[in-house]
C-alpha positions as CSV (number, residue, x, y, z in Angstrom):
1,M,10.4,-30.8,4.8
2,A,11.6,-28.4,7.5
3,N,9.0,-26.6,9.6
4,I,7.8,-23.4,8.0
5,G,7.3,-20.4,10.3
6,N,4.1,-18.4,10.3
7,V,3.2,-15.2,8.3
8,W,3.4,-12.0,10.3
9,V,1.9,-8.6,9.7
10,F,3.0,-5.5,11.4
11,I,-0.1,-3.6,12.4
12,E,0.1,0.2,12.0
13,Q,-2.2,2.2,14.2
14,E,-2.7,5.7,15.3
15,G,-4.7,6.5,18.4
16,G,-6.3,3.0,18.4
17,T,-7.4,3.3,14.8
18,I,-5.9,0.6,12.6
19,A,-4.5,1.7,9.2
20,E,-6.2,0.3,6.1
21,V,-2.9,-1.0,4.7
22,S,-2.6,-3.2,7.8
23,L,-6.0,-4.7,7.2
24,E,-5.2,-5.2,3.5
25,L,-2.0,-7.0,4.5
26,L,-3.8,-9.2,7.0
27,C,-6.1,-10.4,4.2
28,K,-3.1,-11.1,1.9
29,G,-1.2,-12.7,4.8
30,R,-4.1,-15.0,5.3
31,E,-4.0,-16.0,1.7
32,L,-0.2,-16.6,1.8
33,A,-0.5,-18.6,5.1
34,A,-3.2,-20.8,3.6
35,R,-1.0,-21.6,0.7
36,L,1.8,-22.6,3.2
37,G,-0.5,-24.3,5.7
38,V,0.6,-22.0,8.5
39,K,-1.0,-19.3,10.7
40,T,-1.5,-15.6,10.1
41,E,-0.2,-13.6,13.1
42,A,-0.4,-9.9,13.8
43,L,2.1,-7.7,15.7
44,L,0.2,-5.0,17.6
45,I,2.7,-2.7,19.4
46,G,1.9,0.5,21.4
47,D,-0.1,1.4,24.4
48,K,-3.8,0.8,25.4
49,L,-4.5,-1.2,22.2
50,G,-6.7,-4.0,23.5
51,K,-9.8,-2.7,21.7
52,C,-8.1,-3.3,18.4
53,V,-7.6,-7.1,18.9
54,D,-11.1,-8.3,17.9
55,K,-10.9,-6.4,14.6
56,L,-7.6,-8.1,13.7
57,Y,-9.2,-11.5,14.3
58,E,-12.1,-10.5,12.0
59,Y,-9.7,-9.6,9.2
60,G,-7.8,-12.9,9.4
61,A,-5.3,-12.9,12.3
62,D,-5.1,-16.4,14.0
63,T,-2.8,-14.9,16.7
64,V,-2.2,-11.4,17.9
65,F,1.0,-10.6,19.7
66,L,0.1,-7.6,21.9
67,A,3.0,-5.6,23.2
68,E,1.7,-2.7,25.4
69,D,3.9,-0.2,27.2
70,P,3.5,3.6,27.7
71,R,7.0,4.0,26.3
72,L,5.8,2.7,23.0
73,E,3.4,5.6,22.4
74,P,3.8,7.6,20.3
75,F,5.8,5.6,17.6
76,T,9.6,5.8,17.6
77,V,11.6,3.3,15.6
78,Q,14.2,2.0,18.0
79,P,11.9,0.5,20.7
80,F,9.5,-0.9,18.1
81,A,12.4,-2.6,16.3
82,K,13.7,-4.0,19.6
83,V,10.2,-5.6,20.4
84,I,10.0,-7.1,16.9
85,M,13.5,-8.5,17.0
86,D,12.9,-10.1,20.3
87,L,9.8,-11.8,18.9
88,I,11.6,-12.9,15.7
89,R,14.3,-14.6,17.8
90,E,11.7,-16.4,19.9
91,Y,9.1,-17.4,17.2
92,N,11.1,-17.5,13.9
93,P,8.4,-16.3,11.4
94,N,8.6,-17.2,7.7
95,I,7.3,-14.0,6.3
96,L,7.0,-10.5,7.7
97,L,4.8,-7.8,6.0
98,F,4.9,-4.1,6.6
99,G,3.0,-1.3,4.9
100,A,5.1,1.0,2.7
101,T,4.1,4.0,4.8
102,M,6.3,6.5,6.7
103,K,6.4,4.1,9.7
104,G,6.8,1.0,7.7
105,R,9.6,2.4,5.6
106,E,11.4,3.5,8.7
107,L,10.9,0.4,10.7
108,A,11.3,-2.5,8.2
109,P,14.9,-1.6,7.2
110,R,15.9,-1.3,10.9
111,V,14.6,-4.8,11.6
112,A,16.1,-6.2,8.4
113,S,19.5,-4.7,9.1
114,E,19.6,-6.2,12.6
115,K,18.4,-9.6,11.5
116,L,20.7,-9.5,8.4
117,A,17.6,-10.4,6.3
118,G,16.6,-9.4,2.8
119,L,14.0,-6.7,2.4
120,T,12.1,-5.8,-0.8
121,A,10.4,-2.4,-0.8
122,D,7.2,-1.2,-2.4
123,C,5.8,-4.5,-3.5
124,T,2.7,-4.5,-5.7
125,S,2.0,-8.2,-5.6
126,L,2.9,-11.3,-3.6
127,R,2.5,-15.0,-4.2
128,I,4.0,-18.3,-3.1
129,D,5.9,-20.4,-5.6
130,D,8.9,-22.6,-6.1
131,F,12.2,-21.1,-7.2
132,E,15.2,-22.6,-8.9
133,D,18.5,-20.7,-8.5
134,R,20.4,-21.4,-11.6
135,V,23.6,-19.8,-10.4
136,S,23.9,-21.8,-7.2
137,K,22.0,-24.8,-8.7
138,K,19.7,-25.0,-5.7
139,S,15.9,-25.4,-5.7
140,Y,13.6,-23.8,-3.2
141,T,10.0,-24.7,-2.4
142,D,7.2,-22.4,-1.2
143,K,9.2,-19.1,-1.4
144,L,7.6,-15.7,-1.4
145,M,7.6,-14.1,-4.8
146,Q,8.1,-10.4,-4.2
147,I,6.8,-8.5,-7.2
148,R,7.5,-4.8,-7.7
149,P,8.2,-2.2,-10.5
150,A,11.9,-1.7,-11.2
151,F,14.1,0.6,-13.4
152,G,11.7,3.5,-13.0
153,G,8.7,1.3,-13.6
154,N,9.8,0.1,-17.0
155,I,9.8,-3.5,-16.0
156,I,8.2,-5.7,-13.3
157,A,10.7,-7.6,-11.2
158,T,10.1,-10.7,-9.2
159,I,12.5,-10.9,-6.3
160,V,13.2,-14.0,-4.1
161,N,14.9,-13.9,-0.8
162,T,17.0,-17.0,-0.2
163,W,18.6,-15.6,3.0
164,D,17.5,-16.8,6.4
165,D,13.9,-16.1,7.3
166,P,11.9,-14.0,7.7
167,Q,11.3,-13.0,4.1
168,M,10.5,-9.3,4.6
169,V,8.7,-6.8,2.3
170,T,6.9,-3.5,2.5
171,V,3.7,-3.3,0.5
172,R,2.1,-0.2,-1.0
173,E,-1.3,0.9,0.4
174,G,-4.2,0.0,-1.8
175,V,-2.6,-2.6,-4.0
176,M,-3.9,-5.6,-2.0
177,K,-7.6,-6.4,-1.9
178,M,-9.2,-6.0,1.5
179,D,-11.7,-8.8,2.1
180,E,-14.9,-8.4,4.1
181,P,-14.4,-9.1,7.8
182,T,-15.8,-12.1,9.6
183,P,-17.8,-10.8,12.5
184,G,-17.3,-12.7,15.7
185,R,-14.1,-14.5,14.5
186,K,-11.7,-15.3,17.3
187,G,-8.1,-16.2,17.7
188,E,-5.3,-16.5,20.2
189,L,-3.9,-13.5,22.2
190,V,-0.3,-13.5,23.2
191,K,0.6,-10.7,25.6
192,V,4.2,-9.6,25.3
193,K,6.1,-7.7,28.0
194,P,8.6,-5.4,26.1
195,A,12.1,-5.7,27.5
196,L,13.2,-2.1,27.0
197,T,16.0,-0.3,28.6
198,D,16.2,3.4,29.2
199,A,18.8,3.7,26.4
200,E,16.3,2.1,23.9
201,T,13.6,4.7,24.8
202,V,15.8,7.7,25.0
203,I,13.9,9.4,22.1
204,K,10.8,11.3,23.2
205,V,8.4,13.0,20.9
206,I,7.6,16.4,22.3
207,E,5.1,17.6,19.7
208,R,3.5,16.5,16.5
209,V,2.3,19.0,13.9
210,R,-0.3,17.6,11.6
211,E,-1.7,19.1,8.4
212,D,-4.9,17.6,7.0
213,K,-5.0,16.7,3.4
214,D,-7.5,18.5,1.2
215,V,-8.2,15.3,-0.9
216,N,-9.0,11.7,-0.2
217,L,-8.2,9.8,-3.4
218,K,-8.3,6.4,-1.8
219,G,-11.9,6.8,-0.6
220,A,-13.1,8.5,-3.8
221,Q,-15.7,6.7,-6.0
222,I,-15.1,9.1,-9.0
223,I,-11.7,10.5,-9.9
224,V,-11.0,12.9,-12.8
225,A,-7.2,13.0,-13.3
226,G,-5.2,15.4,-15.5
227,G,-1.8,14.8,-17.0
228,Y,0.9,16.8,-18.8
229,G,-1.4,16.9,-21.9
230,V,-3.6,19.4,-20.0
231,G,-1.2,22.0,-21.1
232,N,-0.8,24.4,-18.2
233,K,-2.0,25.1,-14.7
234,E,-4.9,27.3,-15.9
235,N,-6.3,24.5,-18.0
236,F,-6.5,22.3,-14.8
237,A,-9.6,24.3,-14.0
238,L,-11.4,22.1,-16.6
239,I,-10.4,19.0,-14.7
240,K,-11.6,20.5,-11.4
241,Q,-14.9,21.6,-13.0
242,L,-15.6,18.1,-14.3
243,A,-14.7,16.5,-11.0
244,E,-17.0,19.0,-9.2
245,V,-20.0,18.3,-11.6
246,L,-19.5,14.5,-11.1
247,G,-19.1,14.8,-7.4
248,G,-15.6,13.3,-7.6
249,E,-12.0,14.1,-6.6
250,V,-9.2,15.6,-8.7
251,G,-6.2,13.3,-9.5
252,A,-3.0,13.9,-11.5
253,S,-0.1,12.2,-13.1
254,R,3.4,12.7,-11.9
255,A,4.2,14.9,-14.9
256,A,1.5,17.3,-13.9
257,V,2.6,17.4,-10.3
258,D,6.3,17.9,-11.3
259,A,5.2,20.8,-13.5
260,G,3.7,22.5,-10.5
261,W,0.2,22.5,-11.7
262,I,-1.2,20.7,-8.7
263,N,0.2,19.4,-5.4
264,H,1.5,15.9,-4.7
265,D,-1.5,14.8,-2.6
266,H,-3.4,14.5,-5.9
267,Q,-0.8,12.2,-7.6
268,V,-1.9,8.8,-8.7
269,G,0.6,6.1,-9.6
270,Q,3.7,4.3,-8.5
271,T,5.1,7.3,-6.6
272,G,1.6,8.6,-5.6
273,V,-1.6,6.9,-4.5
274,T,-3.1,3.6,-5.7
275,V,-6.8,4.0,-6.3
276,R,-9.8,1.8,-7.2
277,P,-12.7,4.1,-7.8
278,K,-15.9,3.1,-9.6
279,L,-15.0,5.7,-12.4
280,Y,-11.6,7.0,-13.4
281,I,-11.4,9.7,-16.1
282,A,-7.8,10.2,-17.4
283,C,-7.5,13.5,-19.3
284,G,-4.3,14.2,-21.2
285,I,-2.5,11.4,-19.5
286,S,-0.3,9.3,-21.8
287,G,-0.4,6.3,-19.5
288,S,3.1,5.4,-18.4
289,I,3.4,2.1,-16.6
290,Q,4.1,4.1,-13.4
291,H,0.7,5.8,-13.6
292,R,-1.2,2.7,-14.7
293,A,0.1,0.8,-11.7
294,G,-1.9,3.1,-9.5
295,M,-5.3,3.1,-11.4
296,T,-5.8,-0.1,-13.4
297,G,-7.9,-1.5,-10.5
298,S,-10.6,1.1,-11.3
299,K,-14.0,-0.5,-12.3
300,K,-14.5,1.8,-15.3
301,I,-11.8,3.9,-17.0
302,I,-12.5,6.7,-19.6
303,A,-9.4,8.1,-21.3
304,I,-9.2,11.3,-23.3
305,N,-6.1,11.9,-25.4
306,T,-5.2,13.4,-28.8
307,D,-2.8,10.5,-29.5
308,P,-4.7,7.4,-30.7
309,D,-1.7,5.3,-29.8
310,A,-1.4,6.5,-26.2
311,P,-0.7,3.6,-23.8
312,I,-3.6,4.7,-21.6
313,F,-6.0,3.4,-24.2
314,A,-4.7,-0.1,-23.6
315,V,-6.3,-0.2,-20.1
316,S,-9.3,2.1,-20.7
317,H,-12.8,0.8,-21.1
318,Y,-13.9,3.8,-23.2
319,S,-11.4,5.8,-25.3
320,I,-12.0,9.3,-26.6
321,V,-9.5,10.6,-29.2
322,G,-9.8,14.3,-29.1
323,D,-8.8,17.6,-27.5
324,L,-9.8,17.6,-23.8
325,N,-10.5,21.4,-24.1
326,T,-13.3,20.5,-26.4
327,V,-14.4,17.1,-25.0
328,I,-14.6,18.1,-21.3
329,P,-16.9,21.1,-21.7
330,Q,-19.2,18.8,-23.8
331,M,-19.2,16.2,-21.0
332,I,-20.0,18.8,-18.4
333,K,-22.8,20.2,-20.5
334,A,-24.2,16.7,-21.1
335,F,-24.1,15.7,-17.5
336,K,-25.7,18.9,-16.3
337,A,-28.5,18.4,-18.9
338,K,-29.1,14.9,-17.7
339,A,-28.9,15.9,-14.1
């Protein structure tokens, strides 16, 4: 069998802080690499990032490619893509994983286009398996199964890239399990000197304007989410009251966000945030596959809906068939009495 390249993970960082999605991908990369019998390698690109290296080892990196240059901070896509392409040509990885973030979605297509490689976006699951192409009558071993919702989330597609390596994907934040780190774990450090010309660093970021989010759904242990069944923007006050009483955050379905009842930062689902709280209360949410893709990892799910056949009841641990305008006040009263 031909030599199989290693599994690479692009490490996204800001000010020396590693993004959670990159640590999640390192853990998944380690799983894929173990299945293939190869190494997990991290691409750390920017400036003054040496303090991040040990953490990458602890989360599964066998090798860290460290490319440091003042011209690589802050992030701009062209020089980052150049550094990655130079590394790909030299080391020939088998798999390359990016987070499906603003940076990842900008960088991965640029690299794929230059490499003439396939790229699957917004994957929700990855595994290694054999594949038989019935059209070309060819068989492939140990290919990356790239799994993502398709056709508006109505089906789950498994995509296989039979082009030249690397097999490239972007992966949504929160869909891969992040394992506990191994303190003191060490690996190999490969320092890379970026070969950048003035033309490749012509873009300069003059100013960045940031706006802090007023909600942190990913870190919430309790989420109370409202859907189109809430009825109107005024009724969303009930959702907020229950969340406040329980000490949780407010979530929403896409239908509620599209109706203008709450902003997009609160959206849970395929086009929102993937969450795994200890408790998820779905109020007036029918439970489309797009929404369920973002919350089925919750430890306990309570669903409130007037429709006994609502799809959300198929994934809920506790189902309440009733009007949320009646049920929620009773829940608030009961919790306050117990508290």
